[in-house]
C-alpha positions in Angstrom: -45.9 83.2 -79.3 -42.4 81.9 -80.0 -41.7 79.1 -77.6 -38.4 77.8 -79.0 -35.7 77.8 -76.4 -32.0 78.0 -77.3 -29.7 76.3 -74.8 -25.9 76.5 -75.0 -24.1 73.7 -73.3 -20.4 74.4 -72.5 -18.8 71.1 -73.2 -15.4 69.9 -72.0 -13.7 67.5 -69.7 -12.3 70.0 -67.2 -12.6 68.6 -63.7 -15.0 70.4 -61.4 -13.5 70.5 -58.0 -12.0 73.0 -55.6 -13.2 76.1 -53.9 -12.8 78.3 -56.9 -14.5 76.0 -59.4 -17.5 77.4 -61.2 -20.1 75.8 -63.4 -22.2 78.0 -65.8 -25.1 77.5 -68.1 -26.9 79.8 -70.5 -30.2 79.8 -72.3 -32.4 82.2 -74.1 -36.0 82.5 -75.4 -37.7 84.9 -77.7 -40.3 87.2 -76.1 -41.2 88.9 -79.3 -45.0 89.3 -79.5 -47.0 87.7 -82.3 -49.1 90.4 -83.9 -49.7 94.0 -82.9 -49.5 95.0 -79.2 -49.4 98.2 -77.3 -45.8 99.2 -76.5 -45.0 100.7 -73.1 -43.2 103.8 -72.0 -44.7 106.7 -73.8 -48.0 108.2 -73.0 -48.1 110.0 -76.3 -48.5 106.8 -78.3 -52.0 106.5 -79.7 -51.9 103.1 -81.5 -50.3 99.6 -80.9 -47.1 98.3 -82.6 -46.8 98.1 -86.4 -44.0 95.5 -86.7 -40.7 94.2 -85.4 -37.3 96.0 -85.9 -35.5 93.1 -84.2 -36.5 90.2 -82.0 -36.5 90.8 -78.2 -35.2 88.2 -75.8 -35.1 86.9 -72.2 -31.7 85.4 -71.4 -30.5 83.4 -68.4 -27.1 82.8 -66.9 -26.9 80.2 -64.2 -23.8 80.0 -62.0 -22.9 77.4 -59.4 -19.8 77.0 -57.2 -18.6 73.7 -55.8 -20.2 74.2 -52.4 -23.9 74.7 -53.2 -23.8 78.4 -53.9 -26.0 79.3 -56.9 -27.4 82.2 -58.7 -29.5 82.6 -61.9 -29.4 86.0 -63.6 -32.2 86.7 -66.1 -32.1 89.7 -68.4 -35.0 90.8 -70.5 -35.6 93.3 -73.4 -38.6 94.8 -71.5 -39.6 98.0 -69.9 -40.0 96.2 -66.6 -41.7 93.3 -64.7 -44.8 93.5 -62.5 -44.8 92.4 -58.9 -47.2 89.7 -59.8 -44.9 88.1 -62.4 -41.8 88.4 -60.2 -43.6 86.6 -57.4 -44.9 83.9 -59.6 -41.5 83.2 -61.3 -39.7 83.3 -58.0 -42.1 80.8 -56.4 -41.9 78.4 -59.2 -38.1 78.6 -59.5 -37.9 77.7 -55.9 -40.4 74.8 -56.0 -39.2 73.3 -59.3 -35.4 74.0 -59.2 -34.6 74.8 -55.6 -33.6 78.4 -56.6 -34.2 80.4 -53.5 -35.5 84.0 -53.7 -32.0 85.5 -53.0 -30.5 83.3 -55.8 -32.7 84.8 -58.6 -31.9 88.2 -60.2 -34.4 89.5 -62.8 -33.4 92.6 -64.7 -35.2 94.5 -67.4 -33.4 96.7 -70.0 -36.2 99.3 -69.8 -36.6 99.5 -73.6 -39.6 101.7 -74.5 -40.1 99.6 -77.7 -41.3 96.4 -76.0 -44.9 95.2 -75.3 -46.7 96.4 -72.2 -46.3 94.2 -69.1 -49.4 95.1 -67.2 -49.8 96.9 -64.9 -46.4 98.5 -65.2 -47.1 102.2 -66.2 -50.7 101.2 -66.9 -52.1 104.7 -66.3 -50.7 105.9 -69.6 -53.4 103.8 -71.4 -57.1 103.2 -71.1 -57.2 99.7 -72.4 -60.3 98.2 -73.9 -61.4 94.6 -73.2 -59.5 93.1 -76.2 -56.3 95.0 -75.6 -56.4 94.2 -71.9 -56.8 90.5 -72.8 -53.8 90.7 -75.1 -51.5 92.3 -72.6 -52.6 90.0 -69.8 -52.0 86.9 -71.9 -48.6 88.2 -72.8 -47.7 88.6 -69.2 -49.0 85.1 -68.3 -47.1 83.5 -71.1 -44.0 85.6 -70.3 -44.0 84.2 -66.7 -44.2 80.7 -68.0 -41.4 81.3 -70.4 -39.2 82.7 -67.7 -39.7 79.7 -65.4 -38.8 77.3 -68.2 -35.8 79.5 -69.2 -34.4 79.2 -65.7 -34.6 75.5 -65.8 -32.9 75.3 -69.2 -30.0 77.4 -68.0 -29.6 75.1 -64.9 -29.7 72.0 -67.1 -26.8 73.5 -69.2 -24.4 73.8 -66.2 -20.9 72.9 -67.2 -17.3 73.8 -66.1 -16.5 77.5 -66.8 -14.1 80.3 -65.8 -15.2 83.9 -65.1 -13.4 87.2 -65.7 -14.3 90.8 -65.0 -13.3 94.2 -66.3 -14.6 97.7 -66.8 -14.9 100.1 -69.7 -16.6 103.3 -70.5 -19.3 104.7 -72.9 -20.0 108.3 -73.3 -23.5 108.8 -74.8 -25.5 109.0 -71.5 -26.4 112.5 -70.2 -28.3 113.6 -67.0 -31.7 114.5 -68.5 -32.5 116.8 -65.5 -29.8 119.2 -66.5 -32.1 121.5 -68.5 -34.3 122.2 -65.5 -32.0 121.8 -62.5 -28.5 122.3 -63.8 -25.6 119.9 -64.3 -26.2 116.5 -62.6 -24.2 113.3 -62.0 -23.5 110.8 -64.8 -22.1 107.2 -64.6 -20.3 106.2 -67.8 -19.1 102.9 -66.3 -19.4 99.7 -68.4 -18.9 96.7 -66.1 -18.3 93.4 -67.9 -18.4 89.8 -66.8 -17.0 87.2 -69.3 -18.0 83.5 -69.0 -15.7 81.1 -70.8 -16.3 77.4 -71.3 -13.9 74.6 -70.7 -12.6 75.1 -74.2 -11.8 78.7 -73.6 -14.4 80.1 -75.9 -16.7 82.9 -74.7 -20.1 81.4 -73.7 -21.7 84.5 -72.2 -21.0 88.3 -71.9 -22.8 90.1 -69.1 -22.4 93.9 -69.4 -24.1 97.0 -68.0 -24.6 100.7 -68.5 -26.7 103.4 -66.8 -28.8 105.0 -69.5 -32.5 104.9 -70.4 -33.3 102.8 -73.5 -35.2 105.7 -75.1 -33.2 106.5 -78.2 -36.3 105.5 -80.1 -39.0 108.0 -79.1 -42.8 108.0 -79.1 -43.0 108.1 -82.9 -41.5 104.6 -83.0 -44.0 101.7 -83.3 -41.6 98.9 -84.0 -40.6 96.3 -81.3 -37.0 96.3 -80.4 -34.5 96.4 -77.5 -33.4 100.0 -78.5 -29.6 100.6 -78.1 -29.1 97.7 -75.6 -30.7 95.3 -78.1 -28.4 96.5 -80.9 -25.4 96.2 -78.6 -26.3 92.6 -77.8 -26.7 91.8 -81.5 -23.4 93.4 -82.3 -21.5 91.5 -79.6 -23.1 88.2 -80.7 -21.9 88.8 -84.2 -18.4 89.6 -83.1 -18.3 86.5 -80.8 -20.2 83.7 -82.5 -21.7 81.3 -80.0 -21.6 83.8 -77.1 -24.8 85.0 -75.4 -24.7 88.7 -74.8 -26.7 89.9 -71.8 -27.4 93.5 -70.9 -27.9 94.4 -67.2 -29.4 97.9 -66.9 -27.7 100.2 -64.4 -29.2 103.0 -62.3 -30.5 105.0 -65.2 -33.6 106.7 -63.7 -32.3 110.2 -64.7 -30.0 109.3 -67.5 -30.9 109.6 -71.3 -29.0 108.8 -74.5 -27.8 111.8 -76.4 -28.6 112.4 -79.2 -31.8 110.4 -79.6 -34.8 110.1 -81.9 -34.0 107.7 -84.7 -33.2 104.1 -85.5 -29.8 105.1 -86.8 -28.9 106.7 -83.5 -30.1 103.6 -81.6 -27.8 101.5 -83.8 -24.9 104.0 -83.2 -25.3 104.0 -79.4 -25.6 100.2 -79.5 -22.4 99.9 -81.4 -20.6 102.4 -79.1 -21.5 100.2 -76.2 -20.5 97.0 -77.9 -17.2 98.6 -78.8 -16.6 99.5 -75.1 -17.4 95.9 -74.1 -15.1 94.5 -76.9 -12.3 96.7 -75.7 -12.6 95.2 -72.2 -12.8 91.7 -73.5 -9.7 92.3 -75.7 -7.7 93.5 -72.7 -6.4 92.1 -69.5 -9.3 90.9 -67.3 -9.4 89.9 -63.6 -10.3 86.3 -62.8 -13.4 85.8 -60.7 -13.1 82.9 -58.2 -14.5 81.8 -54.9 -17.9 80.8 -53.6 -21.2 82.3 -54.7 -23.0 84.1 -51.8 -26.4 85.7 -52.2 -28.6 87.9 -50.0 -32.1 89.5 -50.4 -34.1 91.9 -48.3 -36.9 94.4 -48.6 -36.8 98.0 -47.5 -40.0 99.7 -46.4 -40.4 103.0 -48.2 -43.1 105.4 -47.1 -45.1 107.8 -49.3 -46.2 111.2 -48.1 -49.4 111.1 -46.1 -52.5 110.1 -48.1 -54.7 113.2 -48.8 -58.0 112.3 -50.2 -58.6 115.9 -51.2 -55.9 115.8 -53.8 -57.6 112.9 -55.6 -61.0 114.5 -55.3 -59.7 117.4 -57.2 -57.8 115.3 -59.8 -60.7 113.1 -60.7 -62.7 116.1 -62.0 -59.7 117.7 -63.8 -59.2 117.8 -67.5 -56.0 115.8 -67.3 -56.8 112.2 -68.2 -53.7 110.8 -66.5 -54.5 112.6 -63.3 -58.1 111.3 -63.6 -56.9 107.7 -64.0 -54.5 107.9 -61.0 -57.2 109.5 -58.9 -59.7 106.8 -59.8 -57.1 104.2 -58.5 -56.6 106.1 -55.3 -60.2 106.8 -54.6 -61.2 103.3 -55.5 -58.7 102.0 -52.9 -59.8 104.7 -50.3 -63.5 103.8 -50.7 -62.6 100.1 -50.0 -60.8 101.1 -46.8 -57.3 100.7 -48.3 -54.9 103.5 -47.9 -51.7 103.0 -49.9 -48.8 104.3 -47.8 -45.8 102.0 -48.2 -43.8 100.2 -50.8 -41.8 97.0 -50.1 -38.6 97.6 -52.0 -36.4 94.6 -53.0 -32.6 94.8 -52.7 -30.2 91.9 -53.3 -26.5 91.2 -53.6 -24.5 88.4 -55.3 -20.8 88.1 -54.3 -18.2 85.8 -56.0 -15.5 85.3 -53.3 -13.8 88.7 -53.0 -13.6 89.3 -56.8 -17.0 90.7 -57.8 -20.2 91.8 -56.3 -23.4 92.5 -58.1 -25.8 94.8 -56.3 -29.3 94.6 -57.8 -31.8 97.4 -57.0 -35.4 97.4 -58.0 -37.4 100.0 -60.0 -36.2 103.1 -61.8 -33.3 104.0 -59.5 -31.6 107.3 -60.2 -27.8 107.3 -60.8 -26.8 108.7 -57.4 -27.5 105.4 -55.8 -24.9 103.7 -57.9 -22.3 106.4 -57.4 -22.9 106.4 -53.6 -22.7 102.6 -53.4 -19.4 102.7 -55.2 -18.1 105.3 -52.8 -19.4 103.5 -49.7 -18.0 100.2 -50.8 -14.9 101.4 -52.4 -13.0 98.2 -51.7 -15.5 96.1 -53.7 -15.4 95.4 -57.4 -19.1 96.5 -57.6 -21.5 96.0 -60.5 -24.6 98.1 -59.6 -27.9 97.4 -61.4 -31.2 99.1 -61.3 -34.5 97.9 -62.9 -34.2 94.6 -61.1 -37.1 92.5 -60.1 -40.3 94.6 -60.4 -40.2 98.0 -62.1 -43.3 99.8 -60.7 -42.1 103.4 -59.9 -39.1 105.7 -59.7 -36.7 105.7 -56.7 -35.3 109.2 -56.5 -32.3 110.3 -54.5 -33.0 112.6 -51.5 -31.7 115.5 -53.6 -34.1 114.8 -56.5 -37.0 114.2 -54.0 -36.4 117.8 -52.7 -36.0 119.3 -56.2 -39.2 117.6 -57.5 -39.7 117.3 -61.2 -40.5 114.1 -63.2 -38.3 111.6 -61.4 -39.2 112.9 -57.9 -42.9 113.5 -58.3 -44.7 113.6 -61.7 -43.8 110.1 -62.7 -45.9 108.7 -59.8 -49.0 109.8 -61.7 -48.2 107.5 -64.7 -47.2 104.6 -62.4 -50.4 104.9 -60.4 -48.9 105.6 -57.0 -50.3 108.1 -54.5 -47.6 110.7 -54.8 -44.0 111.3 -53.9 -42.1 109.4 -51.3 -41.7 110.8 -47.8 -38.3 112.2 -46.9 -35.6 109.6 -46.0 -36.2 107.3 -48.9 -32.5 107.2 -49.9 -31.3 106.3 -46.4 -33.9 103.5 -46.1 -32.7 102.0 -49.3 -29.1 102.2 -48.1 -30.0 100.6 -44.9 -31.1 97.6 -47.0 -28.0 97.8 -49.2 -25.8 97.6 -46.1 -27.8 94.7 -44.8 -27.3 92.5 -48.0 -23.7 93.6 -48.4 -22.9 92.6 -44.8 -24.4 89.2 -45.4 -22.5 88.4 -48.6 -19.2 89.8 -47.2 -19.5 87.8 -44.0 -18.2 84.6 -45.6 
């Protein structure tokens, strides 16, 4: 595995004092696998990876105000993290660096061209002992890298200034349209620029709500898909800057068109162009103290029905069989999975910018509703934060059904669709963290 860390220290003699003062540090580490590994995201794949289109990375941005407020944002070219890895990294970040749980944001780009992080979407594969060993070792080494990465970014803290702006990219579509008619889209491209004391750009944090699925199941090369190409393009335009992609609420959003490496490069360049346009224009300064909040919503699944899984385990569908085996195995041990603890967190910089980080595959209506409900906030809404272990459908999608509302639960190994009221429970948690960060 590649263990070389790249740390960028923003040098300069700018005095660090005052309420609006910010220090920032960035670092990155390659998470490209050595050798062939199973890639995650497509059940139709029947063999592991064949090579590397471009390296994939984990990148960290540490931010600290003058009054003890801190946050570390980590972005990764991965489909998603497991609960196990998130918990391990959070515990060690706290014990080693004093980064509390609410001060750590982990976000995955959801590229379908990255190694499997077990057990995220594990039902799509029936791994043999050697493949299981490989993916498990990759996850353990990944956790260790992330912990070290966080420390490297904190060590690189130096005076900085922050600026925010918004652009637009047009290649995302609502993929449910073919079955359910026109649906919502969010073409927003929020951008956070971090400049060092010398005025040069040290980091570019940008987002978009669109699945990283330009490369389809016939692709066996490791890459970050369009988001990876966008980051590479921005780092070429701004030498010395660390470009970081923060995935939005893309659960029901797909790139269009899709299917080839050329299209992934094209979409990546379109997104990079949108970010560059924002960086070249007038941006709003971000000042003030850093406030963070974290909570968990309790989401309920529909009542457990053992009869469903007794039918599925004798069906001809191997994915239904695998899910049923998980459910019946739990049932026979006296466990009945019925609830999911759902992390929600917020990071607010004075009154200038708020990042709302939602876990799992959140559909786009969550971002649109949050922007309406908190219309006075400069809101940067991210999905795919912390663990990515299932879809989080809106209430509308839950009623309609389809892949995002029901069928995806098979491949993620969950008992079935959520019970009614899931959207309101998530928004209760959103209001809770927003209230905390706005109270200062």
